[in-house]
N, C-alpha and C positions, 0 to 999 in steps of 0.2 A: 737214960734215953737210949734208944736203939740207934746205932750208926748206920746211915745209908751208904750203900755201896756206890761207888762212882764208877760208872761203866765207861769202856773206851769211847763209845759214841758221845757221852757228855763231855768227856775230856777234849774231844776233837772240835766242840762246838766254838771254843774260844782260842782256836790256834790257826796258824798259817804255815804254809811251807815257804821258806825265805831263802833265796839264793844269796842275797848279800844286802848289807846296810852300809852305806858310805857317805862321806862328806865331800863335796867337790863344788865346782861351778856349774851352774845349769848351762848345758851346751845348746839348748834349743828352747823354743816357744818364746811367750812374751816375757819371761823372766830370765831370758839368756844372760849370762854374766853374773848373776846373783848367786851367793853361797847357799847351797841347798843340800839337805839330807836326801838321799835316795834310798827308798825301800823297794828292792827288787824281788817280786814274787816268782816263784818257780811254776813252769808249765805253760804251754801255749798250744792252742788247737790248730793255729795257722802255721804255714811254712813259706813265708815270702822269701823270694829268691835273693834279696838283698840283705836278709836279716843279719845284724852284727851282735846279736846275743843269744846264739843258738846254745850256748853254754848254760843257759837258764831254762832250757826245755826239761831237764830232768835233775834229779839230785836235790840239793838244798837241804835246809835244817827245819824241823818242826820247831816252831816257837809260839808261845802264848802271846795274846794281844798285850797283855800287861808287860811282858819282856820287851816286845817290840817298841812300845810306847817308852820304856825306860832307856832303851838303846838310843832311840831319836832324842830324847830329852838331854842325854849326856852331852850332845854336841851344842846345845843351847841355840838352835837355828830359829830362823823366822819362816824359812820356806821348806816344804816337804814335797817330794814328787814320788808318787807310788807308781811303779812301773813294772815291766816283766821282761820276758814273757808277756802273758796276758793276765793282768791282775784279776779280771772279773771272772776268769776261769774258777777262782776259788771263791765260793760264796761269802765266806767271812771277810773278804776284802771290803765289803760294804760297811760292816761294823767298824773295821779298823779306819776307813775314811771318815765316818762320822766322829770316832773318838779323837782323831787327829785335829779335826776342826774344833771339836769342844775344847781341845787343850789350848786353843788360840793360834794354831799355826796357819799360814797361808798354804793351802794343799791343792795340788793338781794331780790329775790321774792320766796317764798315758794308755789309752785303749785302742784296740784295733778297729773297733767299730763293728766287729762281728758278733757282739754279745750284747744283751739288753742293758741299757744304761738308765732305765727309768727309775731304779731305786737308789741311784747315787744321790748323796746328800747335795742339795742345791748350792752349798757354800763351796763345794768343790769345783775347781776349774777343769772340765773334761777336755782333754786334749784328743779329739776324735780323728782317727787316721782313716780316711776313706782310700781304700786300696784301689790303685790304678791297675789297668790291664797289664802293665809291665811287671807288676809285683807278683804275678801268678796266682793271686788270691782275689781277684776281682769279685768272683762269684760269691764270697763270703760277706760282702757289704751287707749290712742290715739297715736299709734306708729308713725303717720306722724310728731309728734312733734320732734322726734329725729333728723330729718334732720335740725332743727333749732338750734341744740346745737353748742356751740363753746367752746374753751378751757377756756373761762371766766365762764362756767356754770358747774354745778354739777348735778349728778344723784344719787338719794337715793332710797335703797330698805329697807324697814322694814320687817325683817325676823321673822316670827312667828313659824317656825318649821324646820326641817332638810329638808323637801320637799320644803319649801319655799326657802331655801338655794340653793338647787339644781336647782330649777326654775330660780332663780336670776343669778346664774353662766351661765345657758343656754343663757339668754338674754344678758349678758355681752359679750359672745362670738359671738353670732348671730349678734349684732348690733355694735360690736367692740367699746363698750361704753368708755372704757379707752383711746381710741384714739380720739373720738368726744368730750368728756368733759374733763375739767381740773381735776375733781375729780369724783370718784365713791364711794359712801358711803354704807356700810352694816351696819345697825342699828338693834340690837336686840329688838323685841317687848317686852315691859316692862312685867315682870311675865310670859312671855311665852317662851323665849329662854334666856339662861344665857350668859352673856357677854363672860365669860370664854369659853364656848362651841363654840361660834361663832368665836372667835380669834382663837382657836385650828383649826377649819375648814379652816379658811383663810390662816393660816400658812401652814397646811398640803397640800393645793392645790396651794400654792404660787401665790395667786391671786394679780393682780395689783389693789387692792382697799383698802380703809381706813376703819378700824373699827371706828364706830361712837358710843359713849356713849352720853346720855343726861345728860350734865353737871348740869343743873338746878335741875334734880331729885337727883343727888348725893349730891349736896350742900344744897338744901332746901326741899328736898322730895316734890318737886312741880310738881304735875301731870298735871297742866294746862300750864306749859311751860313758866313761868314768870322768 
């Protein structure tokens, strides 16, 4: 029987560029504090001014989906977070998310909200980051993504100023985000807004949102999110 040649394109169909895979406590979202395996994909089309993972913009290692799944399984985890960079910038991330769900993990996806989420497996908890004006990337928000939200999903706003807070409240109301998503998270931008001020604003306005602090920065002063 003739042997079929495997082209470079075929080889790339089952691979992703990975910056790191590691095990730690989840620092954010509804699973904050739970031991989680993080799969950080390389590359991001956005340049938010507060980004703490710029090291993931370039570099990384090409890995097959099978190798990624094996690395994840070695930790014997319950929770998996696929993050970046921007995971959806690599199309094969969709297949990775599905395979992680098929393996029985509770899977979350941290995405900027700038790329289409309609193909993401509904078992995945999408953490959709709506970019505020203070992020310097507000123009990249893809509001069509909101229609794909479910109660399994979460919407995050990183608040850089009182003006950002007011903008986020307006989007909360306009899109009825607390009805579409299971959680709406307001997070203070590190060194720009104090957590106490943001907490006071949320309480004063009686908002149906959760104040989110970055647990990893409190525990380990870890700017990179490990």
